[in-house]
C-alpha positions in Angstrom: 46.7 -24.4 -14.9 45.6 -27.5 -16.7 41.8 -26.8 -17.0 39.6 -28.4 -19.6 37.9 -25.7 -21.7 34.4 -27.1 -20.9 34.9 -26.5 -17.1 33.2 -23.6 -15.6 35.2 -21.8 -12.9 34.0 -18.9 -10.7 36.0 -15.8 -11.1 36.9 -15.6 -7.4 38.0 -19.3 -7.1 41.6 -19.6 -6.0 43.3 -22.4 -7.9 47.0 -23.2 -7.9 48.9 -23.5 -11.2 49.4 -27.2 -10.9 45.8 -28.2 -10.4 44.1 -30.3 -13.1 40.4 -29.9 -13.7 38.6 -32.3 -16.1 35.8 -31.8 -18.6 32.4 -30.3 -17.5 33.4 -29.5 -14.0 31.8 -26.7 -12.0 33.9 -24.8 -9.5 31.9 -22.3 -7.6 32.6 -19.1 -5.6 34.8 -18.9 -2.5 36.7 -22.1 -3.4 40.4 -22.7 -2.9 42.2 -25.7 -4.4 45.8 -26.6 -3.5 48.7 -27.5 -5.7 48.9 -30.9 -7.5 45.2 -31.7 -6.9 43.5 -33.5 -9.7 39.7 -33.2 -10.3 38.1 -35.6 -12.7 35.3 -34.9 -15.1 31.8 -33.7 -14.1 32.8 -32.8 -10.5 30.8 -30.0 -8.8 32.5 -28.0 -6.0 29.7 -25.7 -5.2 31.1 -23.0 -2.9 32.9 -22.2 0.4 35.4 -25.1 0.1 39.1 -25.4 0.8 40.7 -28.4 -0.8 44.3 -29.1 0.0 47.3 -30.4 -1.9 47.7 -33.6 -3.8 44.1 -34.7 -3.6 42.5 -37.0 -6.2 38.8 -36.4 -6.8 37.1 -38.8 -9.2 34.3 -38.0 -11.6 30.7 -37.1 -10.5 31.6 -36.0 -6.9 29.6 -33.2 -5.3 31.5 -31.2 -2.7 30.3 -28.2 -0.8 26.6 -28.6 -1.3 24.1 -27.2 1.2 23.6 -29.3 4.3 20.5 -31.6 4.3 19.2 -30.0 7.5 16.0 -28.0 7.7 17.6 -25.6 10.2 20.0 -24.3 7.6 19.1 -20.8 6.5 21.9 -20.0 4.1 24.5 -18.9 6.6 28.2 -18.9 5.5 29.8 -22.2 6.5 32.6 -24.2 4.9 34.0 -27.6 3.9 37.7 -28.0 4.6 39.5 -30.9 3.0 43.2 -31.6 3.9 46.0 -33.0 1.8 46.5 -36.2 -0.2 42.9 -37.4 0.1 41.4 -39.8 -2.5 37.7 -39.2 -3.1 36.2 -41.7 -5.5 33.2 -41.5 -7.8 29.8 -40.1 -6.7 31.0 -39.1 -3.2 29.0 -36.2 -1.6 30.4 -33.9 1.1 28.1 -31.2 2.5 28.8 -27.8 4.0 28.1 -27.3 7.7 25.3 -25.7 9.5 26.0 -22.9 12.0 25.9 -25.3 14.9 29.0 -26.3 16.9 32.1 -26.4 14.7 30.4 -24.6 11.7 32.6 -26.6 9.4 32.7 -30.0 7.7 36.3 -31.1 8.1 38.2 -34.0 6.4 41.9 -34.4 7.4 44.8 -35.8 5.4 45.5 -39.1 3.6 41.9 -40.4 3.7 40.2 -42.7 1.3 36.5 -42.2 0.6 35.4 -44.9 -1.8 32.6 -44.6 -4.3 29.1 -43.4 -3.2 30.2 -42.4 0.3 28.4 -39.5 2.0 29.8 -37.1 4.6 27.1 -34.9 6.0 27.2 -31.4 7.6 29.4 -30.7 10.6 31.3 -34.0 10.4 34.9 -34.0 11.5 37.2 -36.7 10.1 40.8 -37.2 11.1 43.6 -38.7 9.1 44.2 -42.1 7.4 40.6 -43.0 7.5 39.0 -45.5 5.1 35.4 -45.4 4.2 34.4 -48.3 1.9 31.8 -48.0 -0.8 28.5 -46.5 0.1 29.4 -45.8 3.8 27.2 -43.0 4.9 27.7 -40.5 7.7 24.9 -38.4 9.2 25.5 -35.0 10.6 27.9 -34.1 13.5 29.9 -37.3 13.4 33.5 -37.3 14.6 35.9 -40.0 13.4 39.4 -40.4 14.8 42.5 -41.4 12.9 43.0 -44.8 11.2 39.4 -45.9 11.6 38.0 -48.2 8.9 34.2 -48.1 8.1 32.9 -51.0 6.0 30.8 -50.6 2.9 27.1 -50.0 3.1 27.4 -48.9 6.7 25.3 -46.1 8.1 26.4 -44.1 11.1 23.8 -42.2 13.3 24.2 -38.4 13.8 26.3 -37.2 16.7 28.1 -40.6 16.9 31.9 -40.8 17.6 34.1 -43.4 16.0 37.4 -44.2 17.8 40.9 -44.4 16.4 42.1 -47.7 14.9 38.7 -49.4 15.1 37.1 -51.3 12.2 33.4 -51.5 11.5 32.1 -54.4 9.4 30.2 -53.9 6.2 26.4 -53.3 6.2 26.4 -52.3 9.8 24.1 -49.8 11.5 26.0 -47.7 14.0 23.7 -46.0 16.5 26.2 -45.5 19.4 29.8 -44.5 19.9 32.4 -47.1 18.9 35.5 -47.0 21.1 39.0 -46.9 19.7 41.0 -50.1 18.9 37.9 -52.4 18.6 36.0 -54.4 16.0 32.3 -53.7 15.6 29.6 -55.0 13.3 25.9 -55.7 13.0 22.5 -54.0 13.0 22.8 -52.4 15.5 26.6 -52.6 15.7 28.0 -54.6 18.7 31.6 -55.0 19.8 33.6 -58.1 18.9 36.9 -57.6 20.8 40.0 -55.6 19.8 41.0 -55.0 16.3 44.2 -57.1 16.8 45.1 -57.4 13.1 44.8 -53.7 12.6 46.8 -52.9 15.7 49.6 -55.2 14.7 49.7 -53.8 11.2 50.1 -50.3 12.7 53.0 -51.6 14.8 51.5 -51.5 18.2 53.8 -53.2 20.7 52.9 -56.4 22.6 52.8 -54.6 25.9 50.3 -52.0 24.6 48.1 -54.7 23.0 48.1 -56.8 26.2 47.2 -53.7 28.2 44.3 -52.9 25.9 43.1 -56.5 26.0 42.9 -56.3 29.8 41.2 -52.9 29.7 38.6 -54.3 27.2 38.0 -57.4 29.4 37.4 -55.4 32.5 35.1 -52.9 30.9 33.1 -55.1 28.5 33.4 -58.7 29.7 33.4 -58.5 33.5 30.3 -58.2 35.7 31.4 -54.8 37.0 29.4 -51.6 36.6 31.0 -49.3 34.1 32.4 -46.7 36.6 33.7 -49.5 38.8 35.4 -51.2 35.8 37.0 -47.9 34.7 38.4 -47.5 38.2 39.7 -51.0 38.2 41.4 -50.3 34.8 43.1 -47.3 36.3 44.3 -49.3 39.3 45.4 -52.5 37.6 46.2 -51.9 33.9 49.5 -50.3 32.7 49.2 -46.5 32.5 49.8 -46.2 28.7 48.6 -43.4 26.4 46.5 -45.9 24.4 44.8 -47.2 27.6 44.1 -43.7 28.8 42.6 -42.8 25.4 40.4 -45.9 25.5 39.1 -45.1 29.0 38.6 -41.3 28.3 36.7 -42.0 25.1 34.3 -44.2 27.0 33.9 -41.8 29.9 33.2 -38.8 27.6 30.7 -40.6 25.4 27.4 -38.7 25.2 25.4 -41.1 23.0 26.5 -44.2 24.9 28.9 -46.9 23.9 28.1 -49.9 21.8 28.5 -53.0 24.0 
C-alpha cells in the first residue's frame, strides 16, 4: 500500500494493496477502499463507507460524515461509492439516515466537481456530471447520464431523469423528466436535450418519438392523464418513450412544466 506516513488509518479499515492515500488523510472505522483508488491529501473518510475501484478523490473531500438531519440518532448506515468515479476538491458526501434505502449510493463513472454536496439517502446512477457547487438535499434520486449545472440546488425527495441537463444556477423544486433541458429559479422545461441525445447516439426514430411525446404532454392543451393516453395510442412504443411516460406518471413531487 502506498500510504503517506502522516495519514491516520483505522485498524479495521480494509484497503487494497494498490490504493494510494496522500498526506494528512483520515480513514475511519468500517471503511473499505477498492484497488487502484487514489485519495489526495487532507481527505476525511469518516466511517461506514465502501469506495470502489479506480476512483480519484481530490484533496479536502469529506465522505461518510453524519447526515445533516435532526432525526439521525447515530444508527449504523452507509455510503456506497462505485467504481471509476472522480470526486473533486471539497466535495461532501453524507451517510444516510435509517429512512427508506438507509444508504447513500453513488454508482460508477460519475464526475462530481469541486464543492458539490450529496446529502443523506441520495441515490445516483452512472455517468452523471455534477458541475461545481451543485448541491443535493436528502433523498434525491438521479438517473444515468444526467448533467446538473454549477451552483444548482435540488430540493429533497426530487427525482432527476436520465439524459437530462439542468442549467447552471437553477433551483429545482420538482421532478425533472428524462431526456429534457431544464433551467431557472424555479426550474422550467425547455424542450428535449437534443444535443445530449445525439451525442449519446440516440437514433432519429427515437428522438422523433420523444419529441412527439414531449409535445403532447407539455405543449398541448390536454390534461395530463389524457395526454399520456394519447402518447400511448399515437407515439411509437419504444423503451425511451415508455420510460418518459412512466417517470411522469410515478412522480410524487410533481413534474416541472
